[in-house]
C-alpha positions as CSV (number, residue, x, y, z in Angstrom):
1,X,21.5,-18.4,124.3
2,X,21.5,-21.0,127.0
3,X,24.5,-19.4,128.7
4,X,22.8,-16.1,128.6
5,X,19.6,-17.4,130.1
6,X,21.7,-19.2,132.8
7,X,23.4,-16.0,133.7
8,X,20.1,-14.2,133.8
9,X,18.7,-17.0,135.9
10,X,21.6,-16.6,138.4
11,X,21.1,-12.9,138.6
12,X,17.3,-13.3,138.9
13,X,17.7,-16.0,141.6
14,X,20.0,-13.8,143.6
15,X,17.4,-11.1,143.8
16,X,15.5,-12.5,146.9
17,X,18.8,-13.1,148.6
18,X,19.9,-9.5,148.1
19,X,16.5,-8.2,149.2
20,X,16.8,-10.4,152.4
21,X,20.3,-9.0,153.0
22,X,19.0,-5.4,152.7
23,X,16.1,-6.2,154.9
24,X,18.4,-7.6,157.6
25,X,20.7,-4.5,157.3
26,X,17.7,-2.2,157.7
27,X,16.5,-4.2,160.7
28,X,19.9,-4.1,162.3
29,X,20.1,-0.3,161.7
30,X,16.7,0.0,163.4
31,X,17.9,-2.0,166.4
32,X,21.1,0.1,166.7
33,X,19.0,3.3,166.5
34,X,16.7,2.0,169.2
35,X,19.7,1.1,171.4
36,X,21.1,4.5,171.0
37,X,17.8,6.1,171.8
38,X,17.5,4.0,175.0
39,X,21.0,4.8,176.1
40,X,20.3,8.5,175.5
41,X,17.2,8.2,177.6
42,X,19.0,6.5,180.4
43,X,21.8,9.0,180.5
44,X,21.5,11.8,183.1
45,X,20.5,15.2,181.6
46,X,23.2,17.8,181.8
47,X,23.3,19.6,185.1
48,X,22.0,23.2,185.0
49,X,24.5,25.9,186.2
50,X,24.4,27.0,189.8
51,X,22.7,30.4,189.9
52,X,24.0,32.8,192.5
53,X,22.2,36.1,193.2
54,X,24.2,39.3,194.1
55,X,22.9,42.7,194.9
56,X,25.0,45.8,194.1
57,X,27.3,45.7,197.2
58,X,31.0,46.1,196.4
59,X,31.8,43.3,198.9
60,X,30.5,40.8,196.3
61,X,32.6,42.3,193.5
62,X,35.4,39.7,193.7
63,X,32.9,37.2,192.2
64,X,31.8,39.7,189.5
65,X,35.5,40.3,188.7
66,X,36.1,36.5,188.4
67,X,33.2,36.2,186.0
68,X,34.3,39.2,183.9
69,X,37.8,37.8,183.6
70,X,36.5,34.4,182.4
71,X,37.5,32.6,185.6
72,X,34.1,31.0,185.8
73,X,32.5,28.4,183.5
74,X,29.0,29.6,182.5
75,X,27.9,25.9,182.2
76,X,28.7,25.5,185.9
77,X,28.1,28.8,187.5
78,X,25.9,31.8,186.6
79,X,26.2,35.1,188.4
80,X,22.8,36.8,188.6
81,X,23.0,40.5,189.4
82,X,19.9,41.8,191.2
83,X,18.7,45.1,192.4
84,X,18.4,44.5,196.2
85,X,18.8,42.2,199.1
86,X,15.1,41.6,199.3
87,X,15.1,40.6,195.6
88,X,17.8,38.1,196.3
89,X,15.8,36.6,199.1
90,X,12.6,36.5,197.0
91,X,14.4,34.8,194.1
92,X,15.9,32.3,196.5
93,X,12.6,31.5,198.1
94,X,10.9,31.2,194.7
95,X,13.6,28.8,193.4
96,X,15.0,31.1,190.7
97,X,18.5,31.1,192.3
98,X,20.1,28.4,194.4
99,X,22.7,30.6,196.2
100,X,23.2,34.2,197.1
101,X,25.4,36.7,198.7
102,X,23.5,37.9,201.9
103,X,24.2,39.5,205.2
104,X,24.4,37.1,208.1
105,X,21.3,38.9,209.6
106,X,19.2,38.0,206.5
107,X,20.4,34.4,206.5
108,X,19.6,34.1,210.2
109,X,16.1,35.4,209.6
110,X,15.5,33.1,206.7
111,X,16.7,30.1,208.7
112,X,14.2,30.7,211.5
113,X,11.2,30.7,209.2
114,X,12.0,27.2,207.9
115,X,14.2,28.0,204.9
116,X,17.1,25.4,205.0
117,X,20.3,27.2,204.1
118,X,24.0,26.6,204.7
119,X,26.6,29.3,205.0
120,X,29.7,28.0,203.1
121,X,31.8,31.2,203.1
122,X,32.3,34.3,205.3
123,X,33.0,37.0,202.7
124,X,33.4,40.3,204.3
125,X,33.1,42.4,207.5
126,X,31.7,45.9,207.1
127,X,33.6,48.5,209.1
128,X,31.8,51.6,207.8
129,X,30.5,50.5,204.4
130,X,26.9,50.4,205.7
131,X,25.7,53.7,207.0
132,X,22.8,56.1,207.7
133,X,23.1,59.3,205.7
134,X,20.8,62.3,206.0
135,X,19.9,65.5,204.1
136,X,21.5,68.8,205.0
137,X,20.3,70.2,208.2
138,X,20.1,66.9,210.1
139,X,23.3,66.8,212.0
140,X,22.7,63.9,214.4
141,X,20.5,60.9,214.9
142,X,18.3,62.9,217.3
143,X,17.4,65.1,214.3
144,X,15.7,62.1,212.7
145,X,12.6,62.4,214.9
146,X,9.6,62.7,212.7
147,X,11.6,62.1,209.5
148,X,11.2,59.7,206.6
149,X,13.9,57.1,206.4
150,X,14.5,55.2,203.2
151,X,15.7,51.6,203.6
152,X,15.6,48.1,202.1
153,X,13.1,45.7,203.6
154,X,15.8,43.5,205.0
155,X,16.8,42.2,208.4
156,X,20.1,44.2,208.4
157,X,18.3,47.4,207.6
158,X,16.0,46.8,210.6
159,X,18.9,46.1,212.9
160,X,20.7,49.3,211.7
161,X,17.5,51.3,212.3
162,X,17.2,49.8,215.7
163,X,20.8,50.8,216.6
164,X,20.3,54.3,215.1
165,X,17.2,55.0,217.2
166,X,18.7,53.6,220.3
167,X,21.6,56.0,220.1
168,X,19.2,58.9,220.2
169,X,16.8,57.3,222.7
170,X,14.0,57.4,220.1
171,X,11.1,54.9,219.8
172,X,10.4,53.1,216.5
173,X,7.3,55.3,216.1
174,X,9.4,58.4,216.0
175,X,10.3,57.9,212.3
176,X,8.5,57.0,209.1
177,X,10.0,54.0,207.3
178,X,10.0,54.1,203.5
179,X,10.9,50.9,201.8
180,X,13.2,51.5,198.8
181,X,15.5,49.3,196.7
182,X,19.2,50.2,197.1
183,X,19.2,51.4,193.5
184,X,16.7,54.2,194.5
185,X,18.4,55.4,197.6
186,X,20.5,58.2,196.1
187,X,17.8,59.6,193.9
188,X,15.2,59.6,196.7
189,X,17.5,61.4,199.1
190,X,18.6,64.0,196.5
191,X,15.0,64.7,195.5
192,X,13.9,65.0,199.1
193,X,11.5,62.1,198.9
194,X,13.1,60.9,202.1
195,X,15.1,62.7,204.8
196,X,17.7,59.9,205.4
197,X,18.6,56.5,204.0
198,X,20.1,53.4,205.5
199,X,22.4,52.3,202.7
200,X,25.7,50.7,201.8
201,X,28.6,50.9,199.4
202,X,28.9,52.1,196.7
203,X,25.9,54.4,197.4
204,X,27.3,55.3,200.8
205,X,30.5,56.8,199.2
206,X,28.6,58.4,196.4
207,X,26.2,60.3,198.7
208,X,29.0,61.2,201.2
209,X,31.0,62.7,198.3
210,X,28.0,64.9,197.5
211,X,27.9,66.3,201.1
212,X,25.2,64.2,202.7
213,X,26.4,63.7,206.4
214,X,26.9,60.2,207.8
215,X,25.0,59.9,211.1
216,X,25.9,56.3,212.0
217,X,27.8,53.5,210.3
218,X,28.7,49.9,210.7
219,X,32.0,51.1,212.3
220,X,29.7,51.9,215.3
221,X,28.4,48.3,215.2
222,X,31.6,46.1,215.4
223,X,31.0,42.5,214.3
224,X,27.3,43.0,213.5
225,X,27.5,43.5,209.7
226,X,28.9,40.4,208.1
227,X,28.3,39.2,204.5
228,X,28.3,35.5,203.7
229,X,27.8,33.1,200.8
230,X,24.6,31.0,201.4
231,X,23.3,28.1,199.4
232,X,20.2,25.9,199.7
233,X,21.1,22.8,201.8
234,X,19.5,20.4,199.2
235,X,21.5,22.0,196.4
236,X,24.7,21.7,198.4
237,X,24.1,18.0,199.0
238,X,23.2,17.3,195.3
239,X,25.8,19.6,193.6
240,X,28.9,19.9,195.8
241,X,31.2,20.5,192.9
242,X,29.2,23.5,191.7
243,X,29.3,24.9,195.3
244,X,33.1,24.5,195.2
245,X,33.3,26.3,191.9
246,X,31.3,29.2,193.4
247,X,33.5,29.6,196.4
248,X,36.7,29.1,194.3
249,X,35.6,31.9,191.9
250,X,35.1,34.3,194.8
251,X,38.5,33.5,196.3
252,X,40.2,33.9,192.9
253,X,38.5,37.3,192.6
254,X,39.4,38.3,196.1
255,X,43.1,37.5,195.5
256,X,43.1,39.8,192.5
257,X,41.6,42.6,194.8
258,X,44.4,41.9,197.3
259,X,47.3,41.8,194.9
260,X,46.1,44.2,192.2
261,X,43.4,46.5,193.7
262,X,44.1,49.2,191.1
263,X,43.3,46.8,188.3
264,X,40.1,45.8,190.1
265,X,39.1,49.4,190.6
266,X,39.8,50.2,186.9
267,X,37.5,47.4,185.8
268,X,34.7,47.9,188.3
269,X,34.6,51.5,189.4
270,X,32.5,52.8,186.5
271,X,29.7,50.3,187.0
272,X,29.6,51.3,190.7
273,X,29.2,54.9,189.8
274,X,32.6,55.9,191.4
275,X,35.9,57.1,190.3
276,X,38.8,54.6,190.6
277,X,40.1,56.5,193.7
278,X,36.6,56.6,195.1
279,X,36.2,52.9,194.5
280,X,39.4,52.1,196.3
281,X,38.4,54.4,199.2
282,X,35.0,52.6,199.5
283,X,36.9,49.3,199.7
284,X,38.6,50.6,202.7
285,X,35.3,50.6,204.5
286,X,35.2,46.8,204.5
287,X,37.5,43.8,205.1
288,X,37.3,40.7,202.9
289,X,38.0,37.4,204.7
290,X,40.6,35.2,203.1
291,X,39.6,31.6,202.4
292,X,41.7,30.5,205.4
293,X,40.0,33.0,207.7
294,X,36.6,32.0,206.4
295,X,37.3,28.3,207.3
296,X,38.6,29.2,210.7
297,X,35.6,31.3,211.5
298,X,33.1,28.8,210.1
299,X,34.6,26.0,212.3
300,X,34.4,28.2,215.4
301,X,30.7,28.8,215.2
302,X,28.6,29.4,217.2
303,X,31.4,30.8,219.5
304,X,33.1,32.7,216.6
305,X,33.7,36.2,218.0
306,X,34.1,38.0,214.7
307,X,30.4,37.1,213.8
308,X,28.9,38.7,216.9
309,X,26.1,36.1,216.9
310,X,24.8,36.9,220.4
311,X,24.4,40.6,219.6
312,X,22.8,39.8,216.3
313,X,20.3,37.3,217.7
314,X,19.3,39.8,220.4
315,X,18.8,42.5,217.8
316,X,16.7,40.3,215.6
317,X,14.6,39.1,218.6
318,X,14.0,42.7,219.7
319,X,12.7,43.5,216.2
320,X,10.5,40.4,216.1
321,X,12.5,39.2,213.0
322,X,13.0,35.7,214.4
323,X,10.1,33.4,215.1
324,X,12.4,30.9,216.8
325,X,16.0,30.9,217.9
326,X,18.5,30.3,215.1
327,X,20.4,27.0,215.3
328,X,23.8,28.3,214.6
329,X,25.4,24.8,214.8
330,X,23.4,23.7,211.7
331,X,23.8,26.9,209.7
332,X,27.5,26.9,209.0
333,X,29.4,24.4,206.9
334,X,33.2,24.7,206.4
335,X,33.5,21.5,204.2
336,X,33.2,23.4,200.9
337,X,35.9,25.9,201.8
338,X,38.2,23.2,203.1
339,X,37.8,21.2,199.8
340,X,38.5,24.3,197.7
341,X,41.6,25.1,199.7
342,X,42.8,21.5,199.5
343,X,42.3,21.4,195.7
344,X,44.4,24.5,195.2
345,X,44.5,26.1,191.7
346,X,43.4,29.4,193.1
347,X,45.5,31.8,191.1
């Protein structure tokens, strides 16, 4: 009995020690949990993807193709397809996107009203892809007097209207401007809600194939219709790798267009509302800049002849679209394109 009691006493006496051990273990678990929580709190939150806005202009399709082929990482880059240039500008100003494909005219206008942007890529030069098309019966720009012209509310549309009226010697008051998103141009002209439209590809080819005459195009305005990749300056400084991913994706898509245009047309023509042959023909109305050509042009600004900056500034000034003169030296940045080219891995 004594031995039994001794054994019981030993087990009973061990109880407080075991409880203290469990308490210590629980305390250490709590300390570890607290440390983990503090470390998690100190860690930087994951960076949101860079959002780039694109309107339905086929000159931006290399980036769409790169996304569709899985060449972009959705955690790093998000392509946002928008209805119009004005919507891209609005989303940029409201902070809903950080970058956009825009015409150089629109970037120049934005920069003169205090919006700090950098052009990191020269994407394409329109050589007929932007045009003024009219209804049947209007055979020349002179015939636009008194007519309704559908157009986007953008700097480039204003410049093209200015060039169109100048060709016929017409004052601005000679026509009635009707602001329309690009997605409404074809329907409005077909239905007779407007007499002409200032539009661009793929709508330009779609309407031309239906017999609407082209009165003037960007082929008559050499160097004045340039599309670029623009990004907010603060975002470029804070997220340079995402900016590189954006430009790399466009260049990868452009190289597919260059080496396998038929494949690109097969994948994208339907969404543009064109046949594959029609899509390829539309591509013939613009020229994409290679990454090397983009770097060369960016580094030559403001003297870069392909950009026609003098003519563009004069046109925007004449239309009161620039409150101050654009500082071309601060607007262009070739560093991202140079980094992408140096890093390689573009195929």
